[in-house]
KOLMAR-760429 format. One record per residue (C-alpha): x, y, z; residue in three letters. Coordinates in steps of 0.05 Angstrom, whole numbers, plus 5000, padded with zeros to 4 digits. Layout:
// KOLMAR-760429
XYZALA;...
// end
This chain:
// KOLMAR-760429
500150034999MET;502750704982ALA;504451175036THR;498851555065ASP;498752265039SER;493552475096PHE;496052225162PRO;492052695205GLN;488252435267ARG;481652665288LEU;480853085352PRO;477352525389THR;475152725461LEU;480952365492ASP;485952685450ARG;483153375469LEU;482653145539GLY;474953325555VAL;469152935571THR;462352915527ASP;460053665525PRO;452753425516SER;449853965562ASN;452054605525VAL;447655065485SER;449355005410SER;446955695395SER;450456045451GLU;457555655436VAL;456655835359ALA;454356565373THR;460656695420GLU;465556405370TRP;462456735314LEU;462457405345ASN;470457365368THR;471457115298PHE;467857645262SER;470958205304ALA;477857905285ALA;476057925213ILE;473258645217THR;479958855245GLN;483958425195SER;487258125256ASP;489857455226THR;493457255286ALA;486857285325ALA;483156915274VAL;487756315269VAL;488356315345ASP;480756065338LEU;482955445304PHE;486054835332LEU;493854765315GLU;492054265260ASP;485854525241GLY;483054685168PHE;480255225121TRP;477054975058LYS;475555475009ASP;471155404942VAL;472356044901ILE;470356504958ALA;477356774978LEU;481456424927THR;477756344865TRP;479955644870ASP;478554994906PHE;483655034963ARG;485154735031THR;489555015079PHE;491754535139GLU;494654835203GLY;494855545233ARG;500955755193LYS;498155605124ASP;491255895146ILE;494956535166LYS;498556555097LYS;491256475068LEU;488457045102LEU;494557515100ASP;494057445024ALA;486957485012ARG;482757735072LEU;483458475056VAL;483458354982ALA;476957944984THR;473058385036GLY;470257845075LEU;464458185114ASN;457458165138GLU;458257535179LEU;451657265203ARG;449656645241LEU;444056235210LEU;438855935248GLN;433455655198GLU;431454945207PRO;436854475181LEU;442554965181ASN;441755205256GLU;447755065308PRO;447754295326VAL;451953865371LEU;453753235335GLN;456152595366LYS;459852315304VAL;462451675344TYR;463051485411HIS;469151885428ASP;468452435374PHE;463553015379VAL;463353685343TRP;458754295340LEU;456754485268ARG;454155135252PHE;453355575189CYS;453856325174PHE;452856755120GLY;457557245085PHE;459457735034THR;465457944995THR;466858494947LYS;463758094890HIS;459057584921GLY;455057234973LYS;457056545006GLY;455856055061THR;460455825113ALA;460255205152VAL;464555085213VAL;466054515260TYR;467554685327LEU;470954195381VAL;471254265456PRO;477554425496LEU;478654285568PRO;477855035591ASP;470755055562SER;472955385502LYS;470855155431TRP;475955235371LYS;474855075301ALA;476954415274TYR;475454575202THR;472055135164LEU;468955195097LEU;467855845058THR;463755724992CYS;461756304943LEU;454356184921ASN;453056754877SER;456057404846LEU;453158014872THR;452158424808ASN;451157774764PHE;446157324800PRO;442956744770GLN;437056934731LYS;431756534773LEU;425456684809GLY;424157404812PRO;429557524762LEU;426357064710ARG;424657344637ASN;417957704646ARG;416657904576GLU;410057724544VAL;411357314479ASP;406957394420HIS;409356864372GLY;416657024366SER;419056524413TRP;420855944364GLU;424656394317GLU;428156704369LYS;430556024400ARG;432655854328ARG;436956444320GLN;439756304392GLU;441355604377THR;444555744310GLU;448256374333PHE;445956714275SER;448457414298ASN;453857254347ASN;459256724369ASP;458256394436PRO;462956634493THR;463855854516VAL;463855244476ILE;462354594519VAL;464153974487ILE;460053344510GLY;452253384520ALA;452152884579GLY;449753124645HIS;456253504663SER;455753894598GLY;448854024599LEU;448754254673GLU;455054724662THR;451155004605ALA;445155144642ALA;449455464696ARG;452655914646LEU;446456094607LYS;443156354672TYR;449256734697ILE;449257134626GLY;454656754591VAL;452456564519PRO;454355794510THR;454155304458LEU;454154514474VAL;457354074418ILE;456253344411ASP;458152814363LYS;452552364377LYS;445652454342PRO;441152644407ARG;442352964473VAL;443652344525GLY;446651884473ASP;452651844518SER;447651504570TRP;443051174521ARG;448650844477ASP;451350474541ARG;449649744561TYR;442249634563LYS;442549384637ALA;446050034665LEU;442450384718CYS;445350894766LEU;447250614835HIS;445751174877ASP;439151514894THR;434852014863ILE;435952524916TRP;443552484903TYR;442552554831ASN;438053164819GLN;439653674763THR;439954424778PRO;434054834765TYR;429754204748LEU;428653664798ASN;426252994781PHE;418752914793PRO;416152534858PRO;414351934816THR;421351814794TRP;424351184814PRO;429851154868VAL;435050834818TYR;434551134748THR;435550694690PRO;441150974642ALA;435651014585ALA;430551374623LYS;436351904647LEU;438151974574ALA;431052194558ASP;431152624623TRP;437353014598LEU;434353124527GLU;428153404554ALA;432853814609TYR;436254114549ALA;429754334515SER;426254574578PHE;432254994596LEU;432955254527GLU;440355044520LEU;444055114455ASP;446254514429VAL;448654264363TRP;448853464357THR;451753064304ALA;457753584300SER;464553474313THR;470754014326ILE;475653884269THR;480254454284LYS;482154904340THR;487855454351SER;489455894409TRP;491256624403ASN;495056814468ASP;494457534457SER;487157594449THR;485956984496LYS;480856684446THR;479956064412TRP;478455964336SER;474255314331VAL;472354984265GLU;465854584273VAL;463554034225ASN;456154044233ARG;454953364195GLY;451053554137GLY;449254294158LYS;456154534136GLY;462854774165ILE;462655384219ARG;468755724247VAL;467356054313LEU;471556524359THR;470456384435VAL;473956554497LYS;473255864534HIS;472855144521LEU;469954644571VAL;471253914563PHE;465153504590ALA;467452844559THR;467152344619GLY;471652264674SER;475551774631GLY;478951824567GLY;479651264513ARG;477050534530PRO;483050164566LYS;483649454539VAL;489648994561PRO;494548804508ASP;493848034508ILE;497447604462PRO;493347154407GLY;487247604398LYS;487647414322ALA;486946714337SER;480346784380PHE;474046584342LYS;469346944387GLY;467947694399SER;472448104445ALA;469148824462VAL;470649374517HIS;464849504558SER;463250124525SER;461549734457GLU;457149224493PHE;449649294489LYS;445948674517SER;446347974539ALA;440047824497ALA;444847784436ASN;448247194470HIS;443546714497ILE;445545964498GLY;452946194494LYS;458846254541LYS;461846924565ALA;467547204607ILE;467547904640VAL;474348154652VAL;474148664710GLY;470148644775CYS;467849364786CYS;460949724772ASN;460349594700SER;463448894700ALA;458648674753HIS;452848984717ASP;454448644651ILE;456047974688ALA;448848014720GLN;445648144652ASP;448747534625PHE;446647134683CYS;439647424678SER;439147164608HIS;441746484624GLY;448546534596VAL;454546154622ASP;458346754650ILE;465246774689THR;467847384716MET;475547464715TYR;477947824777GLN;485048154766ARG;485248414837SER;480848574901SER;474748974897THR;471049434950PHE;463949184956VAL;458349564992ILE;451149484987SER;446149954958THR;442549935024GLU;448850215061SER;450650715007VAL;442950965011ALA;443351055085ALA;449651435084MET;447451885029LEU;440251915058GLY;442852365121VAL;442052985077VAL;440152735010TYR;432552605020ASN;425752945006ASP;425953365067ASP;432653675058PHE;434454235005PRO;439053984953THR;443254634954GLU;444354555033LEU;445753785024ALA;451153954973ASP;454454495018THR;454853965076TYR;457553465029ASN;463353885008THR;464254245075SER;469553775102LEU;476953725076PRO;478653055045TRP;483652925102ALA;477952925149VAL;473152515106VAL;478252015099ARG;479051915171ARG;471551875183LEU;470751365129HIS;476650975156GLN;472250855218ARG;465450795180MET;467450335126VAL;469649725171PRO;463549835214MET;458649735153VAL;463149135131ALA;461948845199GLU;454949035207THR;450149155147THR;454148855092ASP;457548305133LYS;452947735105ALA;454947925032ILE;462447985044LEU;462947325084ASP;459346995028GLY;463747304973LEU;469647075012ALA;467246375016LYS;466746294941VAL;473846624935GLY;471347274910PHE;477147794938LYS;474948414973THR;478348995001ASN;476649675042LEU;478750144993GLY;485150594990ILE;487750585063HIS;481250325087GLY;477150915061ALA;472050575019GLY;468750764952SER;469451544959MET;477151444961SER;476951034903LEU;472451464861TYR;476252154876LEU;483551814868GLU;482451334814ARG;474651454784GLY;473150734804GLY;475150074831GLY;468949874872TYR;462249564861TYR;455849844895ILE;452149174898ASP;445449164864THR;444348414861GLY;450848114827ALA;453647924893SER;448147414906ASN;449247134843SER;456447024857ILE;455246734922ILE;450246274890ASP;454446024838GLY;450746334780ASP;456346784765ILE;462646394767LYS;469146704791ILE;476646644765LYS;482546974799ASN;489446834825GLY;492646734758SER;494547244705ALA;491547204633ILE;497046894590GLU;493946904519SER;487746864478PHE;486346194449THR;481645964393GLU;476245894443ASN;477146364504GLY;483246534548LEU;489146144575ARG;491546354644PHE;498746284673ALA;496645694717ASP;495145274655GLY;487545314660THR;483245554601GLU;476145864601LEU;472045794542GLN;467946354515ALA;463846604451ASP;464647344475ILE;469347644525ILE;467748304552VAL;473648774581PHE;470649204636ALA;477449444643THR;476150234652GLY;478450814616TYR;484551244602GLY;487051964615ASP;481052484617PRO;485752894576ARG;485652434518ASP;479652784483PHE;482653464495MET;489453234467ARG;485653024398GLU;481553684399VAL;487554214416CYS;493653854399GLY;499753644436ASP;502654324450GLU;496554574490ILE;496153854525ALA;502953914550SER;501054554591LYS;494954224624ILE;496053924695THR;493553294718ARG;486253184712VAL;482652744760TRP;485652474824GLY;487052864887LEU;492753434891ASP;496853474956GLU;491353854991GLU;485953364978GLY;482253754922GLN;480553414856SER;486253584807ALA;484454014747GLY;476953924749VAL;472054524754TRP;478154964764ARG;484455244730TYR;487554684695CYS;494255024670GLY;491755354609HIS;487656014602ASP;480855914573GLY;480455154578LEU;476654814633TRP;474554054652PHE;467353914679ALA;467953194688ASN;464152854749ASP;458452454776GLY;451452804777LEU;451953014849ALA;458453374845LEU;456753664773SER;450453974796ARG;454154324851PHE;460954504822HIS;457854694750SER;455855324786LEU;462555454814HIS;465455364745LEU;460455824715ALA;462056384766MET;469556334752GLN;468456414676ILE;463556994688LYS;468057344734ALA;473757314684ILE;469357564631GLU;467258164672GLU;474458334696GLY;473258134768ILE;477957544765LEU;485057534745ASN;489156954761LYS;495857274762ALA;493257724821ASP;492157134865ILE;498556964902VAL;498056584968ILE;
// end
């Protein structure tokens, strides 16, 4: 196992030298701390501010102070942040929030770990935001901040055109022609081109549109939503409706808890229509060039039967998925194989292979889904497990998400809480929670898998699926039923020996065994998210891009939703929940640049 990049310890009651502070008034503690904090902020007394934090406390910022996604650990680094950005930002008007669900509350996270969570609103020179503070008790009855989040919600002079700011004009028959001209960009070029009309691309385009940035979405497929529609037929989201809501337009109350991919595809097509997003489908970018003096892109678009269009834009946003090109291992002898060998991205349905034998190479979400599809169609199916897998039940995931993602909790507040903790803290919390779930709720499944030889793990450093998602983009299975099929022997397992070569009738392994198959599906993941950008922008531009995906040294996602190393180039790649939340932050960064509010060179910490 690699060296742990985040070795921080939780401030447990024992470590702090205190007993359970269950009798305190949460509101009084929060008010006292915030009043002292606010006074120090008003006086720009950064030393007094950092004294309100634990020595190893955190300040996490989402574009409020830094116009970036940053985490500062320890008083020394927090003071560096404040010395550089407090006056420049104009942090002001701090006010305790005490509405239901965001009021101060004492939370017993574990038997030996307690914190007091509260929220406050604030303004800056350019916007309004929400902060979330987690205080822990000290022996002298004082409370200090373990971690604080500042998150910008809106730009003061450029609010989202929602509610009372929506269009109030009465239209007498001009709407259809107006929409045609808007979509065609007949009279102007867009400011932003978003490449990819999946959920991330459409949500980013919606955020940009309703913050006043002309945006065009381009997708090579014939219909909006085809990125989901063209996947394997059995695909269904493994997390819940409440976690996967789309901005500005919620799923109806009749929507199922777990969304089939084809249904999501239709929703995204309707979403683009209802929100009047400007999308060119069946279109490809054939050439781009960057003018560094004007900070603009020249983009040549082949509209697939509608001619060629050359556009001059300020920003390109790549929303082409969390991975790059499909990855397939290079196995000798493929030409001799008489059957079909495909990557999971090319596979459609097991219904086409009834009465045959199949092998799925891989053992994460897609592999399990496809293996279960084969099993449901009576196909003789073996899953080849190359390495151990983290497995968790949908019930356990739903229970964890359901704390804030449910019918009674505002999605915006849930998203704020969901991002409020630094990764180093989330990791430590998950390192306690994941083994507990494995030994309780999911024990029967995990024990059953072990008995049939399926190898499981607890994730990177024992932190479960979230660590695998953020650091690798996969490597786990949220069990929607395939585990029981494995336990019952309906899906056979092969592991413990490397694939040596293809044979005429299947695969040969290093231990001398052979598996026969008519079809082999490689559910072996995807390459670098920069792959598509390199094809569109060329090697010279690509060489300037930092790592995209994975975690940086502060525990923030590298290169996604934030500056990636090149002006006017962005990546919007994530699951539905994080895309919903961070698409707004990307849109505000772009708007701030266009309005002259944000100049990256001015921000030095």
